[in-house]
C-alpha positions, 0 to 999 in steps of 0.5 A: 694506356697501360692497364694495371690490375690488382685486388685486395683479395690477394692480401687474404692469401695467407702464408706461414710466419716467415714465408717469403711469398707474403702479402706485404709484397703487394703492399710494397708494389701498390705503394710504389705505383701510388707515386705521381709518375703512375697517376695516368695508369688505367687501374682496374679491379679484376673479378674472379674467373670461372673455374673453367678458366683454370681447367684450360690448363689444369686437370679438372680433377686437380682443380676440384681437389684444390677447391676441396683442400681450402680450409675453413680456418687456419692453413693447410700445407700442400707441399713444403713450400705451398699453403692455402688459407681460407682466402687462397681459393678466391685469390687464385680465381681472381688471379686468373681473372686478372690474367684473362681480363688483361688479355681481353683488354690488350687483344681488343685494343682497350689497353696498349699493354697490361701488368697484373700484380697478383698472388699467389704467383703461378709459373711453378703450378703444373697440370696436376700439381701445386708447387713453389708457392703456386696454385694455378698457372696464371700465364699459362691460362692467359696464353690459352685464353688468348687462343680460345677467346681471341683467336691468337694463333701463336703466343710467346711466354717470356719468363725472367723470374730467377726460378725456372717456370717448370709448370709453364714448361710442363703444360706446353711441353708438346704444344708448338702453338705456345713458345716458352722462353726463360732465363733463370739461375741454375742450379736452383729450385725447381731443378728444371730448365736445362738448355737441352729441355726443348719440348716440341722445339717450342721450349727455349731455356737460357740458364744463368750461373749463380753470380751472373749479373747484367752482362750475362743476363742481357747476353742470354736475352739478346742471343737466345731468348729474344731471337727465338721469340722473334722467329716465332712471330707471336700474336701476343707476348705474355711475361712471367715478371719475376723480380727475384733475380735482383741482387738484394733478393734473399732466394737466389744469387743473380746480380740484376737491378731495376735497370735490367728489368726496365731494359728487358721490358723495353726489349720485349715491347720493341719486339712486340711492336714489330711482330705482335701488334704491340700486345704485351701482358705481364703477370707478377711472379716472384720477388721477395726483398720488399724494397727491391721488388717495389723498385723493380716493379715500378721500373717495369711498369714505367717502361710499359707506360713508355710504349 
């Protein structure tokens, strides 16, 4: 069965008025996944990860500084886009808990695959810097946890968020045991993700131009990203599932829809079945139009359930 993890504490990560990464995002996803078609989902409420989980991929001094930065009331701005509220620290630790508990379930065979609807998102968070709405890098922690706790030799991260996951790339830049492969719009925030950025040969970037749609996205995936993952022969695939490449999203200019997200999910699952024992863990990243996000996440989870 597909495991679905989320937690009410994610709604307590508050942001400034008008901020696109708002609690209503999870309300929309939870409403969509409350439909009868998703009644058979195996639902779980994650627990907070220990601070040491963050330190798998972040500098301990950064983790301590982030803990110190949490406000007793109101909001504190960490950069022009990234804020903390009184509930943000707990939400971030529970996000890491969701990531590692999803890995535990998939690696032990307790679940066929898993999707965790978490916030704040994570793929912009670098070793020692919050960025782009992100505090801790959830997918990076999931990958490292799979290696440390379950002996995964090679972990592939596939990122189809419209923004490049600069944090994930930076964390694993010179680590050949983790493959990071991304499609994303370029130019766009955060300004990284050129095809020439290859790390230790383990970084694969397939940028898309503004206005590109389904055909270009699928061509980059089948021509660049998926072959790289297949050649890597991973023991686990972790997905940075951002749905902001949808044509209705306000923060970018790609022209995808929910059918494209269902398609790439099916492609990842097929590859995982051949080379990773079917093991796939997916973690929510972006997606800022509520209707598009809800429909896209539902299409993604429905595809996971068909595996």
